[in-house]
N, C-alpha and C positions, 0 to 999 in steps of 0.2 A: 505493499499500501503506499500511495505517497504520504510524505508527511510533510507540514510546512510548520517550522518554528519563527512564532515572530517576535521581537524583542521590543517593546517599545523605548525609546532609551531618551535622554537629557544630561549633560554633563558625567560622562559616567567613565573616564580615563584612567582612573584607578582601578576599575574593575571590568572594565570593557573585553581584555584580552582574556580573564579568565571563563569570562560568560563562552563567549563564542568558541575557544577551543575543548570547555564542554560539549558544545555541542557538534563539533567539528569531528571529536576523536569518541561519538557514541557507536556502540555495537549495534550497528544501523548499517547496511548499503547507504551511502552518502551521495548514490545515481537517485536513491530514493526519496532525499532529503533536499528540500531548499530550504536557504534562512535568511531573514527579510526583518533586516534589523531598520526601525524607522525612528530616525532620528527628529528630536524638535527644536532642531535649531541650536545644537550646542554651542557654547563660545569659547569652550576650552580645548583639547587636542583629541578630543575622541573621535572627531571625524577624520583627521589627521591617520591614526592609528588603523579606523578601519578600510580607507583607502591605500595607504603602504600596506598594512601588513596582511588585510586579508582579500580584500576586490579584486588585487593583479593575482594572487596564486588559488582561491579556489572559486570556478565557477559559478555554484550552487549558494554563492555569498551575495545579496542585495542590498543597498544603502541607498534609502527613501525619505524625502524629504515631509517635515508634519509640522507646515507655520503655526499650528492652531497649539502644543505644544500641550497637550493635555493628550493621560494613558487610552482614554477611548474611543477619541480620534487617531492614534496612531496606531492601536488595534485595527480598528476598520479601514485604514489606509492598506494594512495588508494584507486582509481576510480577502478586502476584493481585488486585490495583487496576485493572493495566493493562488495557487494549484492542488493542493492538497488534498486528498482523502478525508485527511486526521489536520487540525487544526491546534497548535501548542504555545499559548502563551511561556514565555520567560523575561525575566525582568534582567537589564541590566547589571543589576546588583547583586545579582545571583547566578548560579551556576547549577548543572544537571550531572546526579550519578552516571556513571558510564553506561546503564544499562538502561536509562531513564525511558530512551523511546522504543526501545523495543517490549521491555514489560508493557506499555502502556498499549502498542499496536497489538500484543498478544493478547492480553483483557478487554480488549475491544472486538476484537475478532473471538474469541470463544464467548464472548458474553454480549452476546448481539440487544439485549435488553438495557443493557448501556450504556447512557447518551456521552456522559464525559468520565474522564476517570485520572484523578491524579492521587499525590500522595502526600504524606507528613511533611512539614519543613524541618530543616536543624537551622538553627538559628547561629551566624559565625560572628565571633566578636574580634576584635581587636587589641583591644584594652581592657581593664577592671572595670571601668564603668558600664563597657558594653555588654560584658560576661553577665555582670547582674540586672542587664536590659534584657538579654537573653534568656536567663531565669525565668523573670515576670513575665515574660510574653509565651516561655515553654509551659507555665503554670495554668492549670483549671480556673485558681482563684484571679489570677493575671485578669484571661481574658473569655472567662466561662466556657461554655461548650462548642468553642472554635476546634474541630478535633483535629484540622489538620497543623494545627501548633504544635500536638500534645502526641496524639494519638498513634498508637503501633498494631493496632488491631484494624483488619478489612472490615469496613462496614458502610454503608449508603450515608450521605450526609447530604444536610441544603446546601454545604458552597466548601471551596475549596479554592487556592491559591493554585494558579501553573497550570492547569487542567488541561486533559488533551480530547477534545469534542471532535465528535464525527462532524463533518461539513453539512448534514442536512437539517443542525441544531439550527445555526445560522440562517438555515433557510425556510425554516419551520415558526421560529420565535422571533427573527432581526435579530440588527448585530447589536453594539453596546449601545446604550444611552450616551449620548456626546456632551448632554449637558451635565454629565455628574464627576466630577474633578477626580472624588475620592469615591468608593462603593461602587465604581463599575462593576465588579466583576461579583462582590454580592448581589446586584440586582439582575446582570445577566442569571445566573443560576436561581434567582426565586423565579424569574418568568420560565426558567425550564422545567424547576420541579411544578410551579404551576400548573405547567400543560400538560405534569404528568411523566415529565423528563426524569431519569435518574444518575443520580452522582453516587459516584463510587471512591471511595477512599480504602488506597491497598497500602497496604509497608512497604511495596517493594517497589514504589516509583519512589524515589526520593531525592531531593533536592535542598541549597544550601543560600541561606540566605543572610545579606550581610547586617547585622543588627545597626540600629541608629545610634551613633557611640555620641551621644550628649541625651541629658535630661530635656533640655530646651528642645530640639530636633524631636524626640518622642512626644514630649506637650503637642506640638506642630501637627506629627502625624494622627493622634490620636483626638484632638481638636477638631481636625478634620473629617476624621470617621463618623466621629459623631453628628457635626454641623451636616455633612450630604448625607444620613442614616433617614433623616428627616424630610429631605428631599423621594429619595427610597420609601419611604413608604405614605408621603402624599400621594405619590403616583399612581400607587397601587389601592391607596386605600387600605391598606392591611397591613401588620405588625411582622414581618419577616420571622422574627424568632422574638423571644420574651427578653435575653438575653441584653439584647439592644435597649430595653427601657430600664434597666437594673441601675447602671450607672446617671442615669438621669434623676429615677427616682433617691439616688442616696443624696445627689448636691442639690437636689430641690428639699427636701428634709432636713437638708445640712441648711440652706441660706435661711428658706422661710422659719424654722425653729429658733436661730439663732436672731432672727430680726423681731420676730414676736415677743420670748422672751426677755426683750426691752421693755416691755410695754404689760407684759402677762407674765409673773413670775414662773408658774406651773410648767409653762413652756421652755422654761431650762432645766427640766428634769427629762424633755422629750430629747432635748440638744444634748445632753449627758449620756442620755441610752443611746443616739443615734453615733456618736463620739468613742464610746465603752465598743459597742457593737463590733463596729468598722473594726477599733484597734487592734480590739483580738482578733478577728479570723485574718487583720492582715502580719499580726505577730506569728499567728499558730500556723499559716501557709511558709512566712517566710523562716520560721524555725524549724522545717521540716525539711524545706529546699535545703537550710544549712547544715542540717545532721547529715546531709549525702554529698554535699560541693563545699562544704569549709564556712563557719561562723563568720569568714570574712567578710561576704557580703551581706550581711543579716540588716544593717540599716540601710546600704544602698537599696536593697529587697523591698523594704518598709517603703522608701521614698520613692521605687520605679512604680510599685502597688498604686501607691496614693494617684501618682499622677496618670498611670492608664486609667483609673477610673473619674477622679476629678477634670480631667482635661477632655475625656469622651462626654461625661456630662455634662460639661458647662457648653461645649460644642453644641448639643444636642439640643437644649436650651436655647442656642443663639440660633439654629436654625427653626426651633419654633416660630420665634417671634419673628425672623426674616421671611421664611416661608409659608408660616400660616396665619402672625400676625399685620404685619406689614403689608403683603401679599401684592399689588400694583405697584408700590413702590418702587420696584428694582431691590438690587445687593449691590457691594460691592464685592464679585465676584474675585477679582485678582489679588484681595484680602487670603484668600480662603484656596487662590491654585497652585497645582501639584501636577508633577507626570508620572512620578513610580507609585510604587506603594512603599 
């Protein structure tokens, strides 16, 4: 089967070689693969690396422009230009295990009722801080039931990253929603499952993802996830999963009880209860991880968990205000712009 690997990128000079090398070294016939790199007009040396080191040596590698600079637009450019029976997304700051493509194709061949297959993501860290962030993002307490972040069991799921899709999926449910700067994979997968499609998480399909290297970048990433999740919910008039509401409920409860407690003393007990309950859950989860990984990460983990939950919840509330309250006024979309996961 012909496989098209689409790689949306912008300014990935640090990781693009590792990404493309992992695709080119797949245990799958190279003549049956095409690699479409969709560049969001990088202003570092990303394009130079691709042009000098890959386009001149590999006939199955193409470089296409993405003037709009967003991931869903990049994916749609790639899908329209692709020739594959199976279409795989891979980000520029990620890379594949050597048998990723082979195993994905084998599963789709053996299980015709599966529309998309992917696997767990292993977070890669470059320093002490990013290691703590990786551990938090690989924890059920940190990311809820986003099982592609940590599960090692084969199972049907509602979403995953770096999926291998049958081409007819896009013919049946449409392409990526280009209005979504974030959550475009989740929204596409929601449409797929809603239409009766099946998404399989397999432990035999492994990929590796470079974690955000700072708490500031992590905050921005998850704030955007929460913000754009509201757009998905408004579009479909349905909540894809309850886990997306929990951080918002936590932040709302925290802020409302804190405000009212200034005027009505009993609400201080509610604020105290919320803080104690969350703090205990945070400390217990961090302790469980530290018994396995080392206690040097303890305080970093506590802070990383808080950022994951508070930034997502605050972003969700911002999305409610902008998309549901302000409605016709528009929004400052450039503030929330971003290309990759």
